[in-house]
NULUMLO-604550 format. One record per atom (N, C-alpha, C): residue number from 1; residue in one letter; x, y, z. Coordinates in Angstrom, 1 decimal. Layout:
N
> pos_code_X_Y_Z
> NUM_A_X_Y_Z
...
//
This chain:
94
> pos_code_X_Y_Z
> 1_M_6.7_17.3_-33.3
> 1_M_7.6_16.3_-32.7
> 1_M_8.7_17.0_-32.0
> 2_K_9.0_16.4_-30.8
> 2_K_10.0_17.0_-30.0
> 2_K_11.4_16.5_-30.4
> 3_D_12.4_17.4_-30.3
> 3_D_13.7_17.0_-30.7
> 3_D_14.5_16.2_-29.6
> 4_A_14.2_16.6_-28.3
> 4_A_15.0_15.9_-27.2
> 4_A_14.0_15.6_-26.1
> 5_A_14.4_14.5_-25.4
> 5_A_13.6_14.1_-24.2
> 5_A_13.9_15.1_-23.1
> 6_S_12.8_15.3_-22.3
> 6_S_12.9_16.2_-21.1
> 6_S_13.7_15.4_-20.0
> 7_S_14.1_16.1_-19.0
> 7_S_14.8_15.5_-17.9
> 7_S_13.9_14.5_-17.2
> 8_E_12.7_14.8_-17.1
> 8_E_11.7_13.8_-16.5
> 8_E_11.6_12.6_-17.4
> 9_E_11.5_12.7_-18.7
> 9_E_11.4_11.6_-19.6
> 9_E_12.7_10.7_-19.5
> 10_L_13.8_11.4_-19.4
> 10_L_15.1_10.6_-19.3
> 10_L_15.1_9.9_-17.9
> 11_K_14.6_10.5_-16.9
> 11_K_14.5_9.8_-15.6
> 11_K_13.6_8.6_-15.6
> 12_I_12.5_8.7_-16.3
> 12_I_11.6_7.5_-16.4
> 12_I_12.3_6.4_-17.2
> 13_L_13.0_6.8_-18.3
> 13_L_13.7_5.7_-19.1
> 13_L_14.8_5.1_-18.3
> 14_K_15.4_5.8_-17.4
> 14_K_16.5_5.2_-16.6
> 14_K_15.8_4.3_-15.5
> 15_L_14.7_4.7_-15.0
> 15_L_14.0_3.8_-14.1
> 15_L_13.5_2.5_-14.7
> 16_F_13.0_2.7_-16.0
> 16_F_12.6_1.5_-16.7
> 16_F_13.8_0.5_-16.9
> 17_S_14.9_1.1_-17.3
> 17_S_16.1_0.2_-17.6
> 17_S_16.6_-0.5_-16.3
> 18_N_16.6_0.3_-15.2
> 18_N_17.1_-0.2_-13.9
> 18_N_16.1_-1.1_-13.2
> 19_E_14.8_-0.8_-13.3
> 19_E_13.8_-1.5_-12.4
> 19_E_13.0_-2.5_-13.2
> 20_I_12.8_-2.3_-14.5
> 20_I_11.8_-3.2_-15.2
> 20_I_12.5_-4.0_-16.2
> 21_N_13.1_-3.4_-17.2
> 21_N_13.7_-4.2_-18.3
> 21_N_15.2_-4.5_-18.0
> 22_N_15.4_-5.2_-16.9
> 22_N_16.7_-5.4_-16.4
> 22_N_17.2_-6.8_-16.4
> 23_A_16.5_-7.7_-17.1
> 23_A_16.8_-9.1_-17.3
> 23_A_16.5_-9.9_-16.1
> 24_K_15.8_-9.4_-15.1
> 24_K_15.5_-10.2_-13.9
> 24_K_14.2_-11.1_-14.2
> 25_R_13.3_-10.5_-14.9
> 25_R_12.0_-11.2_-15.2
> 25_R_11.6_-10.9_-16.6
> 26_I_11.3_-12.0_-17.3
> 26_I_10.9_-11.8_-18.7
> 26_I_9.5_-11.2_-18.9
> 27_E_8.6_-11.4_-17.9
> 27_E_7.2_-11.0_-18.0
> 27_E_7.1_-9.5_-18.3
> 28_E_7.8_-8.7_-17.7
> 28_E_7.7_-7.2_-18.0
> 28_E_8.1_-6.9_-19.4
> 29_S_9.1_-7.5_-19.9
> 29_S_9.5_-7.3_-21.3
> 29_S_8.4_-7.7_-22.3
> 30_L_7.9_-8.9_-22.0
> 30_L_6.8_-9.4_-22.9
> 30_L_5.5_-8.6_-22.8
> 31_I_5.2_-8.1_-21.6
> 31_I_4.0_-7.2_-21.5
> 31_I_4.3_-5.9_-22.2
> 32_L_5.4_-5.3_-22.1
> 32_L_5.7_-4.1_-22.8
> 32_L_5.7_-4.3_-24.3
> 33_E_6.3_-5.4_-24.8
> 33_E_6.2_-5.7_-26.2
> 33_E_4.8_-5.9_-26.7
> 34_G_4.0_-6.6_-25.9
> 34_G_2.6_-6.8_-26.3
> 34_G_1.8_-5.4_-26.3
> 35_L_2.1_-4.6_-25.4
> 35_L_1.4_-3.3_-25.4
> 35_L_1.8_-2.4_-26.6
> 36_L_3.1_-2.5_-26.9
> 36_L_3.6_-1.7_-28.1
> 36_L_3.0_-2.3_-29.4
> 37_E_2.9_-3.6_-29.5
> 37_E_2.4_-4.2_-30.7
> 37_E_0.8_-4.2_-30.8
> 38_N_0.2_-4.4_-29.7
> 38_N_-1.3_-4.7_-29.7
> 38_N_-2.1_-3.7_-28.9
> 39_E_-1.4_-2.9_-28.1
> 39_E_-2.1_-2.0_-27.1
> 39_E_-2.8_-2.7_-26.0
> 40_V_-2.8_-4.0_-25.9
> 40_V_-3.4_-4.7_-24.9
> 40_V_-2.7_-6.1_-24.7
> 41_V_-2.6_-6.6_-23.5
> 41_V_-2.0_-7.8_-23.2
> 41_V_-3.0_-8.7_-22.4
> 42_E_-3.4_-9.8_-22.9
> 42_E_-4.3_-10.7_-22.2
> 42_E_-3.5_-11.7_-21.4
> 43_F_-3.9_-12.0_-20.1
> 43_F_-3.2_-12.9_-19.3
> 43_F_-3.1_-14.3_-19.9
> 44_D_-4.2_-14.8_-20.4
> 44_D_-4.2_-16.2_-21.0
> 44_D_-3.3_-16.3_-22.2
> 45_I_-3.2_-15.3_-23.0
> 45_I_-2.3_-15.3_-24.2
> 45_I_-0.9_-15.3_-23.7
> 46_L_-0.6_-14.4_-22.8
> 46_L_0.8_-14.3_-22.3
> 46_L_1.2_-15.6_-21.6
> 47_K_0.3_-16.1_-20.8
> 47_K_0.6_-17.4_-20.1
> 47_K_0.9_-18.5_-21.1
> 48_K_0.2_-18.6_-22.2
> 48_K_0.5_-19.6_-23.2
> 48_K_1.8_-19.3_-23.8
> 49_E_2.1_-18.1_-24.2
> 49_E_3.4_-17.7_-24.8
> 49_E_4.5_-18.1_-23.9
> 50_I_4.4_-17.8_-22.7
> 50_I_5.5_-18.0_-21.7
> 50_I_5.7_-19.6_-21.6
> 51_F_4.6_-20.3_-21.5
> 51_F_4.8_-21.7_-21.4
> 51_F_5.4_-22.3_-22.6
> 52_E_5.0_-21.9_-23.8
> 52_E_5.5_-22.4_-25.0
> 52_E_7.0_-22.1_-25.2
> 53_K_7.4_-20.9_-24.8
> 53_K_8.8_-20.5_-25.0
> 53_K_9.7_-20.9_-23.8
> 54_Y_9.2_-20.9_-22.6
> 54_Y_10.1_-21.0_-21.4
> 54_Y_9.7_-22.2_-20.5
> 55_K_8.6_-22.9_-20.9
> 55_K_8.2_-24.1_-20.2
> 55_K_7.9_-23.9_-18.7
> 56_Y_7.3_-22.8_-18.3
> 56_Y_6.8_-22.6_-17.0
> 56_Y_5.5_-21.9_-17.0
> 57_V_4.7_-22.1_-16.0
> 57_V_3.3_-21.6_-15.9
> 57_V_3.3_-20.2_-15.2
> 58_L_2.9_-19.2_-15.9
> 58_L_2.8_-17.9_-15.4
> 58_L_1.6_-17.8_-14.4
> 59_S_1.8_-17.4_-13.2
> 59_S_0.7_-17.2_-12.3
> 59_S_0.1_-15.8_-12.4
> 60_K_-1.2_-15.7_-12.0
> 60_K_-1.9_-14.5_-12.1
> 60_K_-1.2_-13.5_-11.1
> 61_E_-0.7_-13.9_-10.0
> 61_E_0.0_-13.0_-9.1
> 61_E_1.3_-12.4_-9.7
> 62_T_2.0_-13.2_-10.5
> 62_T_3.2_-12.7_-11.1
> 62_T_2.9_-11.8_-12.2
> 63_F_1.8_-12.1_-13.0
> 63_F_1.3_-11.2_-14.0
> 63_F_0.9_-9.8_-13.4
> 64_L_0.2_-9.8_-12.3
> 64_L_-0.3_-8.6_-11.7
> 64_L_0.9_-7.8_-11.1
> 65_S_1.9_-8.6_-10.5
> 65_S_3.1_-8.0_-10.0
> 65_S_3.9_-7.3_-11.1
> 66_S_4.0_-7.9_-12.2
> 66_S_4.7_-7.4_-13.4
> 66_S_4.1_-6.1_-13.8
> 67_I_2.7_-6.0_-13.9
> 67_I_2.1_-4.8_-14.2
> 67_I_2.3_-3.7_-13.2
> 68_H_2.3_-4.1_-11.9
> 68_H_2.6_-3.1_-10.9
> 68_H_4.0_-2.6_-11.0
> 69_N_4.9_-3.4_-11.4
> 69_N_6.3_-3.0_-11.6
> 69_N_6.4_-2.1_-12.8
> 70_I_5.7_-2.4_-13.9
> 70_I_5.8_-1.6_-15.1
> 70_I_5.2_-0.2_-14.8
> 71_N_4.2_-0.1_-13.9
> 71_N_3.7_1.2_-13.5
> 71_N_4.6_1.9_-12.5
> 72_L_5.8_1.3_-12.2
> 72_L_6.7_1.8_-11.3
> 72_L_6.1_1.9_-9.9
> 73_G_5.4_0.9_-9.5
> 73_G_4.7_0.9_-8.2
> 73_G_5.7_0.4_-7.1
> 74_F_6.8_-0.3_-7.5
> 74_F_7.7_-0.8_-6.5
> 74_F_8.8_0.2_-6.3
> 75_A_9.3_0.8_-7.3
> 75_A_10.4_1.8_-7.3
> 75_A_9.9_3.0_-6.6
> 76_T_10.6_3.6_-5.6
> 76_T_10.2_4.8_-4.9
> 76_T_11.2_5.9_-5.1
> 77_E_10.6_7.1_-5.0
> 77_E_11.5_8.3_-5.1
> 77_E_10.9_9.3_-4.1
> 78_K_11.8_10.3_-3.8
> 78_K_11.3_11.3_-2.9
> 78_K_10.5_12.3_-3.7
> 79_H_9.3_12.7_-3.1
> 79_H_8.4_13.6_-3.8
> 79_H_7.7_14.4_-2.6
> 80_E_7.8_15.7_-2.6
> 80_E_7.2_16.5_-1.6
> 80_E_7.6_16.0_-0.2
> 81_N_8.9_15.8_0.0
> 81_N_9.5_15.4_1.3
> 81_N_9.0_14.0_1.8
> 82_K_8.5_13.1_0.9
> 82_K_8.2_11.8_1.4
> 82_K_8.5_10.8_0.2
> 83_M_8.7_9.5_0.6
> 83_M_9.0_8.5_-0.4
> 83_M_7.6_8.0_-1.0
> 84_V_7.5_8.1_-2.3
> 84_V_6.3_7.6_-3.0
> 84_V_6.6_6.7_-4.2
> 85_P_5.7_5.9_-4.6
> 85_P_6.0_5.1_-5.8
> 85_P_6.3_6.0_-7.0
> 86_A_7.3_5.7_-7.7
> 86_A_7.8_6.5_-8.9
> 86_A_6.6_6.7_-9.9
> 87_G_5.8_5.6_-10.0
> 87_G_4.7_5.7_-10.9
> 87_G_3.7_6.8_-10.5
> 88_K_3.5_7.0_-9.2
> 88_K_2.6_8.0_-8.8
> 88_K_3.3_9.4_-9.0
> 89_K_4.5_9.5_-8.7
> 89_K_5.2_10.8_-8.9
> 89_K_5.1_11.2_-10.4
> 90_Y_5.3_10.3_-11.3
> 90_Y_5.2_10.6_-12.7
> 90_Y_3.9_10.4_-13.4
> 91_S_2.9_10.0_-12.6
> 91_S_1.5_9.8_-13.1
> 91_S_1.5_8.7_-14.2
> 92_L_2.1_7.6_-13.9
> 92_L_2.2_6.5_-14.9
> 92_L_1.3_5.3_-14.5
> 93_T_0.4_4.9_-15.4
> 93_T_-0.4_3.7_-15.2
> 93_T_-0.7_3.1_-16.6
> 94_I_-0.9_1.8_-16.6
> 94_I_-1.4_1.1_-17.8
> 94_I_-2.6_0.3_-17.4
//
């Protein structure tokens, strides 16, 4: 077990707090919670949970966009002299 996070791990945590779990959309937080608890998140189950708790219908597009955001597909960083998705830079996918 490691004692401290690497600078790259700290950068990823900062990206998550700024870009994903920043209180703009509940979907990312619920997907992350589901992954931590069950290792999988099913669209229909999440859709039902969101409707029951928040009274709106989750679209497939928003679900896929949330996953893309969790993979840091929207956030970009400089890598090898060009801007790339942070998820690609750090090899992150779910």
